[in-house]
PyMOL CGO cylinders between C-alpha atoms (Angstrom):
from pymol import cmd
from pymol.cgo import CYLINDER

trace = [
    CYLINDER, 6.63, 53.86, 115.86, 9.53, 54.28, 113.38, 0.3, 1, 1, 1, 1, 1, 1,
    CYLINDER, 9.53, 54.28, 113.38, 10.35, 51.21, 111.20, 0.3, 1, 1, 1, 1, 1, 1,
    CYLINDER, 10.35, 51.21, 111.20, 13.02, 49.86, 108.81, 0.3, 1, 1, 1, 1, 1, 1,
    CYLINDER, 13.02, 49.86, 108.81, 11.94, 48.04, 105.77, 0.3, 1, 1, 1, 1, 1, 1,
    CYLINDER, 11.94, 48.04, 105.77, 13.68, 46.29, 102.81, 0.3, 1, 1, 1, 1, 1, 1,
    CYLINDER, 13.68, 46.29, 102.81, 11.96, 46.83, 99.37, 0.3, 1, 1, 1, 1, 1, 1,
    CYLINDER, 11.96, 46.83, 99.37, 12.73, 46.80, 95.65, 0.3, 1, 1, 1, 1, 1, 1,
    CYLINDER, 12.73, 46.80, 95.65, 12.96, 49.94, 93.51, 0.3, 1, 1, 1, 1, 1, 1,
    CYLINDER, 12.96, 49.94, 93.51, 9.93, 49.88, 91.14, 0.3, 1, 1, 1, 1, 1, 1,
    CYLINDER, 9.93, 49.88, 91.14, 10.43, 53.29, 89.43, 0.3, 1, 1, 1, 1, 1, 1,
    CYLINDER, 10.43, 53.29, 89.43, 12.78, 56.38, 89.65, 0.3, 1, 1, 1, 1, 1, 1,
    CYLINDER, 12.78, 56.38, 89.65, 12.26, 60.02, 89.19, 0.3, 1, 1, 1, 1, 1, 1,
    CYLINDER, 12.26, 60.02, 89.19, 15.76, 61.07, 88.31, 0.3, 1, 1, 1, 1, 1, 1,
    CYLINDER, 15.76, 61.07, 88.31, 15.12, 64.87, 88.21, 0.3, 1, 1, 1, 1, 1, 1,
    CYLINDER, 15.12, 64.87, 88.21, 13.65, 64.91, 91.70, 0.3, 1, 1, 1, 1, 1, 1,
    CYLINDER, 13.65, 64.91, 91.70, 15.70, 62.21, 93.37, 0.3, 1, 1, 1, 1, 1, 1,
    CYLINDER, 15.70, 62.21, 93.37, 12.65, 60.06, 94.31, 0.3, 1, 1, 1, 1, 1, 1,
    CYLINDER, 12.65, 60.06, 94.31, 11.87, 56.55, 93.84, 0.3, 1, 1, 1, 1, 1, 1,
    CYLINDER, 11.87, 56.55, 93.84, 8.84, 54.33, 94.36, 0.3, 1, 1, 1, 1, 1, 1,
    CYLINDER, 8.84, 54.33, 94.36, 9.58, 51.04, 96.29, 0.3, 1, 1, 1, 1, 1, 1,
    CYLINDER, 9.58, 51.04, 96.29, 7.59, 47.90, 96.08, 0.3, 1, 1, 1, 1, 1, 1,
    CYLINDER, 7.59, 47.90, 96.08, 7.40, 45.69, 99.22, 0.3, 1, 1, 1, 1, 1, 1,
    CYLINDER, 7.40, 45.69, 99.22, 7.26, 42.00, 98.18, 0.3, 1, 1, 1, 1, 1, 1,
    CYLINDER, 7.26, 42.00, 98.18, 6.34, 40.91, 101.71, 0.3, 1, 1, 1, 1, 1, 1,
    CYLINDER, 6.34, 40.91, 101.71, 3.34, 43.30, 101.63, 0.3, 1, 1, 1, 1, 1, 1,
    CYLINDER, 3.34, 43.30, 101.63, 1.32, 41.94, 98.87, 0.3, 1, 1, 1, 1, 1, 1,
    CYLINDER, 1.32, 41.94, 98.87, 3.47, 44.00, 96.42, 0.3, 1, 1, 1, 1, 1, 1,
    CYLINDER, 3.47, 44.00, 96.42, 2.39, 47.38, 97.89, 0.3, 1, 1, 1, 1, 1, 1,
    CYLINDER, 2.39, 47.38, 97.89, 4.18, 50.26, 96.09, 0.3, 1, 1, 1, 1, 1, 1,
    CYLINDER, 4.18, 50.26, 96.09, 4.95, 53.48, 98.04, 0.3, 1, 1, 1, 1, 1, 1,
    CYLINDER, 4.95, 53.48, 98.04, 4.31, 56.92, 96.78, 0.3, 1, 1, 1, 1, 1, 1,
    CYLINDER, 4.31, 56.92, 96.78, 7.60, 58.61, 95.39, 0.3, 1, 1, 1, 1, 1, 1,
    CYLINDER, 7.60, 58.61, 95.39, 10.08, 58.56, 98.43, 0.3, 1, 1, 1, 1, 1, 1,
    CYLINDER, 10.08, 58.56, 98.43, 13.19, 60.89, 98.62, 0.3, 1, 1, 1, 1, 1, 1,
    CYLINDER, 13.19, 60.89, 98.62, 16.52, 59.24, 98.52, 0.3, 1, 1, 1, 1, 1, 1,
    CYLINDER, 16.52, 59.24, 98.52, 19.10, 60.32, 101.22, 0.3, 1, 1, 1, 1, 1, 1,
    CYLINDER, 19.10, 60.32, 101.22, 21.83, 62.36, 99.71, 0.3, 1, 1, 1, 1, 1, 1,
    CYLINDER, 21.83, 62.36, 99.71, 24.87, 61.78, 101.98, 0.3, 1, 1, 1, 1, 1, 1,
    CYLINDER, 24.87, 61.78, 101.98, 26.09, 65.38, 101.60, 0.3, 1, 1, 1, 1, 1, 1,
    CYLINDER, 26.09, 65.38, 101.60, 24.78, 65.98, 98.14, 0.3, 1, 1, 1, 1, 1, 1,
    CYLINDER, 24.78, 65.98, 98.14, 26.18, 62.81, 96.54, 0.3, 1, 1, 1, 1, 1, 1,
    CYLINDER, 26.18, 62.81, 96.54, 23.98, 61.72, 93.57, 0.3, 1, 1, 1, 1, 1, 1,
    CYLINDER, 23.98, 61.72, 93.57, 23.68, 58.07, 92.43, 0.3, 1, 1, 1, 1, 1, 1,
    CYLINDER, 23.68, 58.07, 92.43, 20.22, 56.61, 92.19, 0.3, 1, 1, 1, 1, 1, 1,
    CYLINDER, 20.22, 56.61, 92.19, 19.79, 52.94, 92.55, 0.3, 1, 1, 1, 1, 1, 1,
    CYLINDER, 19.79, 52.94, 92.55, 18.65, 50.61, 89.60, 0.3, 1, 1, 1, 1, 1, 1,
    CYLINDER, 18.65, 50.61, 89.60, 15.20, 49.38, 89.19, 0.3, 1, 1, 1, 1, 1, 1,
    CYLINDER, 15.20, 49.38, 89.19, 14.94, 46.13, 90.77, 0.3, 1, 1, 1, 1, 1, 1,
    CYLINDER, 14.94, 46.13, 90.77, 17.70, 46.79, 93.31, 0.3, 1, 1, 1, 1, 1, 1,
    CYLINDER, 17.70, 46.79, 93.31, 16.97, 46.24, 96.96, 0.3, 1, 1, 1, 1, 1, 1,
    CYLINDER, 16.97, 46.24, 96.96, 17.08, 49.28, 99.09, 0.3, 1, 1, 1, 1, 1, 1,
    CYLINDER, 17.08, 49.28, 99.09, 16.63, 50.04, 103.00, 0.3, 1, 1, 1, 1, 1, 1,
    CYLINDER, 16.63, 50.04, 103.00, 13.66, 52.27, 103.68, 0.3, 1, 1, 1, 1, 1, 1,
    CYLINDER, 13.66, 52.27, 103.68, 13.22, 54.07, 107.04, 0.3, 1, 1, 1, 1, 1, 1,
    CYLINDER, 13.22, 54.07, 107.04, 9.58, 54.88, 107.70, 0.3, 1, 1, 1, 1, 1, 1,
    CYLINDER, 9.58, 54.88, 107.70, 9.03, 57.62, 110.21, 0.3, 1, 1, 1, 1, 1, 1,
    CYLINDER, 9.03, 57.62, 110.21, 6.75, 57.18, 113.25, 0.3, 1, 1, 1, 1, 1, 1,
    CYLINDER, 6.75, 57.18, 113.25, 4.17, 59.81, 111.96, 0.3, 1, 1, 1, 1, 1, 1,
    CYLINDER, 4.17, 59.81, 111.96, 2.65, 57.52, 109.40, 0.3, 1, 1, 1, 1, 1, 1,
    CYLINDER, 2.65, 57.52, 109.40, 3.72, 54.76, 106.82, 0.3, 1, 1, 1, 1, 1, 1,
    CYLINDER, 3.72, 54.76, 106.82, 3.64, 57.36, 104.00, 0.3, 1, 1, 1, 1, 1, 1,
    CYLINDER, 3.64, 57.36, 104.00, 6.55, 59.42, 105.68, 0.3, 1, 1, 1, 1, 1, 1,
    CYLINDER, 6.55, 59.42, 105.68, 9.69, 57.53, 104.66, 0.3, 1, 1, 1, 1, 1, 1,
    CYLINDER, 9.69, 57.53, 104.66, 13.27, 57.98, 103.20, 0.3, 1, 1, 1, 1, 1, 1,
    CYLINDER, 13.27, 57.98, 103.20, 15.30, 55.54, 101.04, 0.3, 1, 1, 1, 1, 1, 1,
    CYLINDER, 15.30, 55.54, 101.04, 18.35, 55.11, 102.94, 0.3, 1, 1, 1, 1, 1, 1,
    CYLINDER, 18.35, 55.11, 102.94, 20.34, 53.48, 100.29, 0.3, 1, 1, 1, 1, 1, 1,
    CYLINDER, 20.34, 53.48, 100.29, 21.46, 50.02, 98.97, 0.3, 1, 1, 1, 1, 1, 1,
    CYLINDER, 21.46, 50.02, 98.97, 23.30, 47.46, 100.57, 0.3, 1, 1, 1, 1, 1, 1,
    CYLINDER, 23.30, 47.46, 100.57, 25.61, 44.61, 99.79, 0.3, 1, 1, 1, 1, 1, 1,
    CYLINDER, 25.61, 44.61, 99.79, 24.10, 41.28, 99.16, 0.3, 1, 1, 1, 1, 1, 1,
    CYLINDER, 24.10, 41.28, 99.16, 24.36, 38.25, 96.72, 0.3, 1, 1, 1, 1, 1, 1,
    CYLINDER, 24.36, 38.25, 96.72, 22.87, 40.37, 93.72, 0.3, 1, 1, 1, 1, 1, 1,
    CYLINDER, 22.87, 40.37, 93.72, 24.87, 43.56, 94.70, 0.3, 1, 1, 1, 1, 1, 1,
    CYLINDER, 24.87, 43.56, 94.70, 28.53, 42.54, 95.57, 0.3, 1, 1, 1, 1, 1, 1,
    CYLINDER, 28.53, 42.54, 95.57, 31.26, 45.07, 96.02, 0.3, 1, 1, 1, 1, 1, 1,
    CYLINDER, 31.26, 45.07, 96.02, 33.61, 45.65, 93.07, 0.3, 1, 1, 1, 1, 1, 1,
    CYLINDER, 33.61, 45.65, 93.07, 36.71, 45.01, 95.30, 0.3, 1, 1, 1, 1, 1, 1,
    CYLINDER, 36.71, 45.01, 95.30, 36.94, 44.58, 98.99, 0.3, 1, 1, 1, 1, 1, 1,
    CYLINDER, 36.94, 44.58, 98.99, 39.42, 44.02, 101.64, 0.3, 1, 1, 1, 1, 1, 1,
    CYLINDER, 39.42, 44.02, 101.64, 41.23, 45.51, 104.73, 0.3, 1, 1, 1, 1, 1, 1,
    CYLINDER, 41.23, 45.51, 104.73, 42.35, 49.05, 103.84, 0.3, 1, 1, 1, 1, 1, 1,
    CYLINDER, 42.35, 49.05, 103.84, 40.32, 49.33, 100.60, 0.3, 1, 1, 1, 1, 1, 1,
    CYLINDER, 40.32, 49.33, 100.60, 38.12, 52.28, 99.80, 0.3, 1, 1, 1, 1, 1, 1,
    CYLINDER, 38.12, 52.28, 99.80, 36.23, 51.97, 96.45, 0.3, 1, 1, 1, 1, 1, 1,
    CYLINDER, 36.23, 51.97, 96.45, 33.64, 54.33, 95.00, 0.3, 1, 1, 1, 1, 1, 1,
    CYLINDER, 33.64, 54.33, 95.00, 31.70, 52.93, 91.92, 0.3, 1, 1, 1, 1, 1, 1,
    CYLINDER, 31.70, 52.93, 91.92, 30.34, 55.69, 89.68, 0.3, 1, 1, 1, 1, 1, 1,
    CYLINDER, 30.34, 55.69, 89.68, 28.60, 53.59, 87.09, 0.3, 1, 1, 1, 1, 1, 1,
    CYLINDER, 28.60, 53.59, 87.09, 25.91, 50.91, 87.63, 0.3, 1, 1, 1, 1, 1, 1,
    CYLINDER, 25.91, 50.91, 87.63, 28.09, 48.42, 86.04, 0.3, 1, 1, 1, 1, 1, 1,
    CYLINDER, 28.09, 48.42, 86.04, 30.97, 47.28, 88.32, 0.3, 1, 1, 1, 1, 1, 1,
    CYLINDER, 30.97, 47.28, 88.32, 34.40, 48.26, 87.15, 0.3, 1, 1, 1, 1, 1, 1,
    CYLINDER, 34.40, 48.26, 87.15, 33.16, 50.73, 84.58, 0.3, 1, 1, 1, 1, 1, 1,
    CYLINDER, 33.16, 50.73, 84.58, 34.04, 54.03, 86.27, 0.3, 1, 1, 1, 1, 1, 1,
    CYLINDER, 34.04, 54.03, 86.27, 35.51, 54.14, 89.78, 0.3, 1, 1, 1, 1, 1, 1,
    CYLINDER, 35.51, 54.14, 89.78, 38.05, 55.38, 92.44, 0.3, 1, 1, 1, 1, 1, 1,
    CYLINDER, 38.05, 55.38, 92.44, 39.92, 52.89, 94.29, 0.3, 1, 1, 1, 1, 1, 1,
    CYLINDER, 39.92, 52.89, 94.29, 42.26, 53.26, 97.18, 0.3, 1, 1, 1, 1, 1, 1,
    CYLINDER, 42.26, 53.26, 97.18, 44.55, 50.51, 98.62, 0.3, 1, 1, 1, 1, 1, 1,
    CYLINDER, 44.55, 50.51, 98.62, 45.70, 51.42, 102.05, 0.3, 1, 1, 1, 1, 1, 1,
    CYLINDER, 45.70, 51.42, 102.05, 48.04, 48.58, 102.22, 0.3, 1, 1, 1, 1, 1, 1,
    CYLINDER, 48.04, 48.58, 102.22, 49.89, 49.61, 98.90, 0.3, 1, 1, 1, 1, 1, 1,
    CYLINDER, 49.89, 49.61, 98.90, 49.20, 53.20, 99.29, 0.3, 1, 1, 1, 1, 1, 1,
    CYLINDER, 49.20, 53.20, 99.29, 47.86, 53.20, 95.78, 0.3, 1, 1, 1, 1, 1, 1,
    CYLINDER, 47.86, 53.20, 95.78, 45.13, 55.49, 94.62, 0.3, 1, 1, 1, 1, 1, 1,
    CYLINDER, 45.13, 55.49, 94.62, 43.52, 54.77, 91.15, 0.3, 1, 1, 1, 1, 1, 1,
    CYLINDER, 43.52, 54.77, 91.15, 40.94, 56.75, 88.96, 0.3, 1, 1, 1, 1, 1, 1,
    CYLINDER, 40.94, 56.75, 88.96, 39.26, 54.60, 86.26, 0.3, 1, 1, 1, 1, 1, 1,
    CYLINDER, 39.26, 54.60, 86.26, 36.90, 55.45, 83.48, 0.3, 1, 1, 1, 1, 1, 1,
    CYLINDER, 36.90, 55.45, 83.48, 36.92, 55.37, 79.75, 0.3, 1, 1, 1, 1, 1, 1,
    CYLINDER, 36.92, 55.37, 79.75, 37.34, 59.09, 79.52, 0.3, 1, 1, 1, 1, 1, 1,
    CYLINDER, 37.34, 59.09, 79.52, 38.87, 60.86, 82.39, 0.3, 1, 1, 1, 1, 1, 1,
    CYLINDER, 38.87, 60.86, 82.39, 39.29, 64.69, 82.49, 0.3, 1, 1, 1, 1, 1, 1,
    CYLINDER, 39.29, 64.69, 82.49, 40.72, 66.86, 85.16, 0.3, 1, 1, 1, 1, 1, 1,
    CYLINDER, 40.72, 66.86, 85.16, 39.71, 70.50, 84.78, 0.3, 1, 1, 1, 1, 1, 1,
    CYLINDER, 39.71, 70.50, 84.78, 40.69, 73.60, 86.76, 0.3, 1, 1, 1, 1, 1, 1,
    CYLINDER, 40.69, 73.60, 86.76, 42.06, 77.01, 86.81, 0.3, 1, 1, 1, 1, 1, 1,
    CYLINDER, 42.06, 77.01, 86.81, 45.31, 75.50, 87.96, 0.3, 1, 1, 1, 1, 1, 1,
    CYLINDER, 45.31, 75.50, 87.96, 46.05, 71.63, 87.86, 0.3, 1, 1, 1, 1, 1, 1,
    CYLINDER, 46.05, 71.63, 87.86, 49.33, 70.14, 89.01, 0.3, 1, 1, 1, 1, 1, 1,
    CYLINDER, 49.33, 70.14, 89.01, 50.65, 66.72, 88.89, 0.3, 1, 1, 1, 1, 1, 1,
    CYLINDER, 50.65, 66.72, 88.89, 53.23, 66.20, 91.50, 0.3, 1, 1, 1, 1, 1, 1,
    CYLINDER, 53.23, 66.20, 91.50, 55.28, 63.02, 92.44, 0.3, 1, 1, 1, 1, 1, 1,
    CYLINDER, 55.28, 63.02, 92.44, 58.65, 61.57, 92.86, 0.3, 1, 1, 1, 1, 1, 1,
    CYLINDER, 58.65, 61.57, 92.86, 58.03, 59.96, 89.51, 0.3, 1, 1, 1, 1, 1, 1,
    CYLINDER, 58.03, 59.96, 89.51, 55.45, 61.23, 87.17, 0.3, 1, 1, 1, 1, 1, 1,
    CYLINDER, 55.45, 61.23, 87.17, 54.71, 59.35, 83.92, 0.3, 1, 1, 1, 1, 1, 1,
    CYLINDER, 54.71, 59.35, 83.92, 52.55, 59.96, 80.82, 0.3, 1, 1, 1, 1, 1, 1,
    CYLINDER, 52.55, 59.96, 80.82, 51.72, 57.05, 78.74, 0.3, 1, 1, 1, 1, 1, 1,
    CYLINDER, 51.72, 57.05, 78.74, 49.42, 56.67, 75.86, 0.3, 1, 1, 1, 1, 1, 1,
    CYLINDER, 49.42, 56.67, 75.86, 48.70, 53.64, 73.56, 0.3, 1, 1, 1, 1, 1, 1,
    CYLINDER, 48.70, 53.64, 73.56, 47.56, 56.27, 70.77, 0.3, 1, 1, 1, 1, 1, 1,
    CYLINDER, 47.56, 56.27, 70.77, 48.46, 59.84, 70.57, 0.3, 1, 1, 1, 1, 1, 1,
    CYLINDER, 48.46, 59.84, 70.57, 49.52, 62.06, 73.45, 0.3, 1, 1, 1, 1, 1, 1,
    CYLINDER, 49.52, 62.06, 73.45, 48.74, 65.72, 73.38, 0.3, 1, 1, 1, 1, 1, 1,
    CYLINDER, 48.74, 65.72, 73.38, 50.33, 68.50, 75.41, 0.3, 1, 1, 1, 1, 1, 1,
    CYLINDER, 50.33, 68.50, 75.41, 48.62, 71.95, 74.68, 0.3, 1, 1, 1, 1, 1, 1,
    CYLINDER, 48.62, 71.95, 74.68, 49.23, 75.25, 76.15, 0.3, 1, 1, 1, 1, 1, 1,
    CYLINDER, 49.23, 75.25, 76.15, 50.26, 78.85, 75.30, 0.3, 1, 1, 1, 1, 1, 1,
    CYLINDER, 50.26, 78.85, 75.30, 53.58, 78.20, 76.74, 0.3, 1, 1, 1, 1, 1, 1,
    CYLINDER, 53.58, 78.20, 76.74, 55.00, 74.62, 77.36, 0.3, 1, 1, 1, 1, 1, 1,
    CYLINDER, 55.00, 74.62, 77.36, 58.08, 74.31, 79.49, 0.3, 1, 1, 1, 1, 1, 1,
    CYLINDER, 58.08, 74.31, 79.49, 60.35, 71.45, 80.26, 0.3, 1, 1, 1, 1, 1, 1,
    CYLINDER, 60.35, 71.45, 80.26, 62.31, 71.55, 83.35, 0.3, 1, 1, 1, 1, 1, 1,
    CYLINDER, 62.31, 71.55, 83.35, 64.72, 69.33, 85.24, 0.3, 1, 1, 1, 1, 1, 1,
    CYLINDER, 64.72, 69.33, 85.24, 68.01, 69.54, 87.20, 0.3, 1, 1, 1, 1, 1, 1,
    CYLINDER, 68.01, 69.54, 87.20, 69.85, 70.41, 84.07, 0.3, 1, 1, 1, 1, 1, 1,
    CYLINDER, 69.85, 70.41, 84.07, 67.83, 73.50, 83.38, 0.3, 1, 1, 1, 1, 1, 1,
    CYLINDER, 67.83, 73.50, 83.38, 64.65, 74.77, 81.79, 0.3, 1, 1, 1, 1, 1, 1,
    CYLINDER, 64.65, 74.77, 81.79, 63.69, 75.13, 78.17, 0.3, 1, 1, 1, 1, 1, 1,
    CYLINDER, 63.69, 75.13, 78.17, 60.42, 75.80, 76.40, 0.3, 1, 1, 1, 1, 1, 1,
    CYLINDER, 60.42, 75.80, 76.40, 58.96, 73.83, 73.67, 0.3, 1, 1, 1, 1, 1, 1,
    CYLINDER, 58.96, 73.83, 73.67, 59.29, 76.78, 71.29, 0.3, 1, 1, 1, 1, 1, 1,
    CYLINDER, 59.29, 76.78, 71.29, 62.91, 77.06, 71.97, 0.3, 1, 1, 1, 1, 1, 1,
    CYLINDER, 62.91, 77.06, 71.97, 63.34, 73.26, 71.17, 0.3, 1, 1, 1, 1, 1, 1,
    CYLINDER, 63.34, 73.26, 71.17, 61.59, 73.57, 68.00, 0.3, 1, 1, 1, 1, 1, 1,
    CYLINDER, 61.59, 73.57, 68.00, 63.75, 76.85, 67.18, 0.3, 1, 1, 1, 1, 1, 1,
    CYLINDER, 63.75, 76.85, 67.18, 67.05, 74.79, 67.89, 0.3, 1, 1, 1, 1, 1, 1,
    CYLINDER, 67.05, 74.79, 67.89, 65.91, 71.88, 65.84, 0.3, 1, 1, 1, 1, 1, 1,
    CYLINDER, 65.91, 71.88, 65.84, 64.69, 74.26, 63.12, 0.3, 1, 1, 1, 1, 1, 1,
]
cmd.load_cgo(trace, "trace")
């Protein structure tokens, strides 16, 4: 018979996506390394000591998969509410995340160092702001400024000021 159990992460094999789970209600029995569900190749291993849900298959107690963590008093969401989607990337809540508020229609990316990389990256909006507490850098082979009054390159601006 298939069975769901709650246990605590006792050790982690990061390279292979496996963890060992201790069952405190079963004389502190520790499992063999168990695979963690990927949810379409997403990788974020739980912390040692964190509670996880384990699904044991009907073909024996050794055949099992760690289904994931769950919210509880020791693992509360960083933000919650109607229309809120939040994805924490770090183990410390609020360190690195994506947060969407459906009521305000606001999407926020947060991290100490955020980088967007691609062959062609566009930022489009009714209003787009760039603000830096320190230095701001715009770098490219050609930098062009365009508005309803016309278009000018950075090289042309420097030449006119020159």
